[in-house]
C-alpha positions as CSV (number, residue, x, y, z in Angstrom):
1,X,155.2,-96.5,154.3
2,X,158.3,-96.8,156.3
3,X,159.9,-99.0,158.9
4,X,162.1,-98.8,161.9
5,X,165.6,-99.2,160.5
6,X,168.3,-100.0,163.0
7,X,172.1,-100.3,162.8
8,X,173.8,-102.1,165.7
9,X,177.6,-102.3,166.1
10,X,178.6,-105.2,168.4
11,X,182.2,-105.2,169.8
12,X,183.4,-108.2,171.7
13,X,186.2,-108.4,174.2
14,X,188.3,-111.2,175.6
15,X,187.6,-113.6,172.8
16,X,186.6,-113.7,169.1
17,X,183.1,-113.3,167.7
18,X,183.3,-116.8,166.3
19,X,183.3,-118.2,169.8
20,X,180.0,-116.6,170.7
21,X,176.6,-118.2,170.4
22,X,173.7,-116.3,168.9
23,X,172.2,-114.5,171.9
24,X,169.6,-112.5,170.1
25,X,167.9,-112.5,166.7
26,X,166.6,-109.0,166.1
27,X,164.6,-108.2,169.2
28,X,163.9,-111.7,170.4
29,X,166.3,-113.6,172.7
30,X,167.6,-117.0,172.1
31,X,169.0,-119.6,174.5
32,X,172.5,-118.6,173.6
33,X,174.7,-117.2,176.4
34,X,178.2,-115.9,177.0
35,X,180.7,-118.2,178.7
36,X,182.1,-117.2,182.0
37,X,184.6,-114.3,181.5
38,X,183.4,-113.4,178.0
39,X,182.0,-110.0,177.4
40,X,180.4,-107.9,174.6
41,X,179.5,-104.3,174.1
42,X,176.9,-102.9,171.7
43,X,176.0,-99.5,170.2
44,X,172.6,-99.3,168.5
45,X,171.6,-96.4,166.2
46,X,167.9,-95.9,165.4
47,X,165.5,-93.2,164.1
48,X,165.2,-89.7,165.6
49,X,169.0,-89.7,166.2
50,X,168.5,-92.4,168.8
51,X,171.5,-94.1,170.4
52,X,171.6,-97.0,172.8
53,X,174.7,-98.3,174.4
54,X,175.0,-101.5,176.4
55,X,177.3,-104.2,177.7
56,X,176.9,-107.9,178.7
57,X,179.3,-110.2,180.6
58,X,179.3,-113.9,181.4
59,X,179.4,-113.7,185.2
60,X,179.1,-117.4,185.9
61,X,178.8,-120.6,183.9
62,X,175.5,-120.5,182.0
63,X,174.6,-117.0,183.4
64,X,175.1,-113.5,181.8
65,X,174.2,-110.0,183.0
66,X,174.0,-106.8,181.1
67,X,173.0,-103.1,181.3
68,X,171.9,-100.6,178.6
69,X,171.1,-96.9,178.4
70,X,170.3,-94.4,175.7
71,X,168.0,-91.8,174.3
72,X,166.9,-89.8,171.2
73,X,168.2,-86.6,169.6
74,X,171.7,-87.5,170.7
75,X,173.3,-86.0,167.5
76,X,172.2,-82.6,166.3
77,X,171.4,-79.2,167.9
78,X,168.3,-80.3,169.8
79,X,168.5,-81.2,173.5
80,X,168.8,-85.0,174.0
81,X,165.8,-86.8,175.3
82,X,167.2,-89.5,177.6
83,X,165.4,-92.7,178.6
84,X,163.9,-92.7,182.0
85,X,166.3,-95.2,183.5
86,X,169.2,-97.6,183.0
87,X,167.7,-101.0,181.8
88,X,169.2,-104.4,182.5
89,X,169.0,-108.0,181.2
90,X,170.0,-111.3,182.7
91,X,169.8,-114.9,181.3
92,X,170.4,-118.3,182.7
93,X,170.5,-121.4,180.6
94,X,168.8,-124.2,182.5
95,X,169.4,-126.9,179.8
96,X,172.0,-127.4,177.1
97,X,171.2,-128.4,173.6
98,X,171.8,-131.9,172.3
99,X,170.7,-134.0,169.3
100,X,167.3,-134.7,170.9
101,X,166.4,-131.6,172.9
102,X,166.8,-127.9,172.4
103,X,168.7,-125.6,174.8
104,X,166.3,-123.8,177.2
105,X,167.0,-120.5,179.0
106,X,165.0,-118.2,181.2
107,X,165.7,-114.5,181.6
108,X,164.6,-110.9,182.0
109,X,165.2,-107.9,179.7
110,X,163.7,-104.5,180.5
111,X,165.1,-102.7,177.4
112,X,162.5,-101.9,174.8
113,X,163.0,-100.2,171.4
114,X,162.4,-96.6,170.4
115,X,161.2,-93.6,172.4
116,X,160.1,-94.0,176.0
117,X,156.5,-93.0,176.7
118,X,156.4,-91.7,180.3
119,X,152.6,-91.4,180.3
120,X,152.2,-95.1,179.8
121,X,155.6,-96.2,181.2
122,X,156.6,-98.1,178.0
123,X,158.8,-98.0,174.9
124,X,157.4,-97.9,171.4
125,X,158.1,-101.6,171.1
126,X,157.8,-103.2,174.6
127,X,160.7,-105.0,176.2
128,X,160.4,-108.8,176.6
129,X,160.4,-108.6,180.4
130,X,160.4,-112.1,181.9
131,X,160.9,-114.8,179.3
132,X,161.6,-118.5,178.6
133,X,163.1,-119.5,175.3
134,X,164.1,-122.7,173.5
135,X,166.7,-123.0,170.7
136,X,167.7,-125.8,168.5
137,X,170.5,-125.7,165.8
138,X,170.9,-127.8,162.7
139,X,173.6,-128.4,160.1
140,X,172.0,-127.3,156.8
141,X,174.4,-125.6,154.4
142,X,176.0,-124.0,157.4
143,X,174.0,-123.4,160.6
144,X,170.3,-123.1,160.9
145,X,168.8,-122.1,164.2
146,X,165.1,-122.4,165.3
147,X,163.9,-120.4,168.3
148,X,160.7,-119.9,170.2
149,X,159.5,-118.6,173.5
150,X,157.0,-117.0,175.8
151,X,157.4,-113.7,177.6
152,X,155.6,-111.3,180.0
153,X,156.6,-107.7,179.7
154,X,156.8,-105.5,182.8
155,X,155.6,-102.5,180.7
156,X,151.9,-102.8,181.6
157,X,151.1,-99.1,182.2
158,X,148.9,-99.1,179.1
159,X,146.6,-101.8,180.7
160,X,147.6,-104.7,178.5
161,X,149.0,-107.4,180.8
162,X,148.7,-110.4,178.5
163,X,151.6,-112.9,178.1
164,X,153.2,-112.9,174.7
165,X,154.7,-115.4,172.2
166,X,157.6,-115.1,169.8
167,X,159.5,-117.3,167.4
168,X,162.3,-116.9,164.9
169,X,165.0,-118.5,162.7
170,X,168.6,-117.6,161.9
171,X,170.8,-118.9,159.1
172,X,174.5,-118.5,158.4
173,X,175.4,-117.5,154.8
174,X,179.1,-118.4,154.5
175,X,181.6,-117.6,157.2
176,X,180.9,-113.9,157.4
177,X,177.1,-113.2,156.9
178,X,174.1,-114.4,158.7
179,X,170.4,-113.6,158.5
180,X,167.6,-113.6,161.1
181,X,163.8,-113.5,160.8
182,X,161.5,-113.3,163.8
183,X,157.8,-112.8,164.6
184,X,156.4,-111.4,167.8
185,X,152.7,-111.9,168.2
186,X,152.4,-108.7,170.3
187,X,149.5,-110.1,172.3
188,X,150.5,-107.7,175.0
189,X,150.2,-104.7,172.7
190,X,147.0,-104.7,170.7
191,X,143.7,-102.7,170.5
192,X,141.4,-105.6,171.2
193,X,140.5,-104.2,174.7
194,X,141.9,-100.7,174.6
195,X,142.0,-98.3,171.6
196,X,144.8,-96.4,173.2
197,X,147.2,-99.3,172.7
198,X,149.7,-99.0,169.8
199,X,149.4,-102.4,168.0
200,X,146.9,-103.2,165.3
201,X,146.9,-106.9,166.2
202,X,149.2,-108.0,163.3
203,X,152.3,-108.6,165.5
204,X,155.8,-107.5,164.7
205,X,157.7,-109.1,161.9
206,X,161.4,-108.2,162.0
207,X,164.4,-109.1,159.8
208,X,168.1,-108.6,160.3
209,X,171.5,-109.1,158.6
210,X,174.7,-109.5,160.5
211,X,178.2,-109.0,158.9
212,X,181.3,-110.0,160.8
213,X,183.8,-107.3,160.0
214,X,186.6,-108.6,162.1
215,X,187.0,-111.2,164.8
216,X,186.0,-108.5,167.3
217,X,183.5,-106.4,165.4
218,X,180.2,-107.2,163.7
219,X,177.6,-104.9,162.2
220,X,173.8,-105.6,162.2
221,X,171.3,-104.0,159.9
222,X,167.7,-104.6,160.9
223,X,164.2,-103.6,159.8
224,X,161.5,-103.7,162.4
225,X,157.7,-104.0,162.0
226,X,157.4,-105.0,158.4
227,X,153.7,-105.6,158.9
228,X,153.2,-102.0,160.0
229,X,151.6,-103.1,163.3
230,X,152.7,-100.0,165.2
231,X,151.7,-96.3,164.5
232,X,155.3,-95.2,164.2
233,X,155.8,-97.2,161.0
234,X,152.9,-95.9,159.0
235,X,152.8,-92.6,157.1
C-alpha cells in the first residue's frame, strides 16, 4: 500500500509567519485569512514529479484572493503534462471568533490535488469548490484548533453532484512545529451510484506536519488518503 505524500514550501512576504492564522489544514480550508496587505506564496511537490505553485494576498479586510497553476512530469526527461487551466481561490470571513462563537468564512477554491482528468473534468482529489467553514481555537498546551464545514465541488463531470462535509483539528507542538488531522467524507466522490467514480466510500483521511524554518519560510509534509479511498493509493 502507498499514499499520496506531499511536500509544501510556504514562503511569506511583508510580515512574519507567526502573524498568520492557519488558513488551511491539509486540503481543507479553515476560517483563517490574511490581513489586508499580507501575502504568501507556496510551492507544492507531489508524486509523478508534480509541482504546483500559487500565491495568495489579503486584498481587503477579511478577504483574500489567490491563484495556482501546476502539472506533472515537471522534472525529468518527459514532456510536462500541465493542468488544464489556472485555478483560483477566494475567502471572505463573515464572522470573527470570540469566546462563545467560532469564526465563520465562505469561499471558493477550484484547485484540486493530483493529475487532472480531462475526460471527467476533475482532479484525482476534487477541489472544495464553494464552501462554508467554522473554526474555533482553544488554549491547551499551546493552540488547539477545531474546524468543520460543508462544500460543493464544481468538478461534477463524473456525475456526482452531492454536497460534501469535512472536519479537522490542528495542534501546535512548541513554537516551531504544528500538526493537522482532517477527514473529508467524499460524499461527492463515491461509487454508490456510479462505478466509474474513484472513491470507495471511506472518505479521505489526511495528516500533516508543519515546521517553521524561519520567520518567512515553513515546510509542510503531508500524507493524503490514509484510508486508501482512492484508486491512486492502492497497489
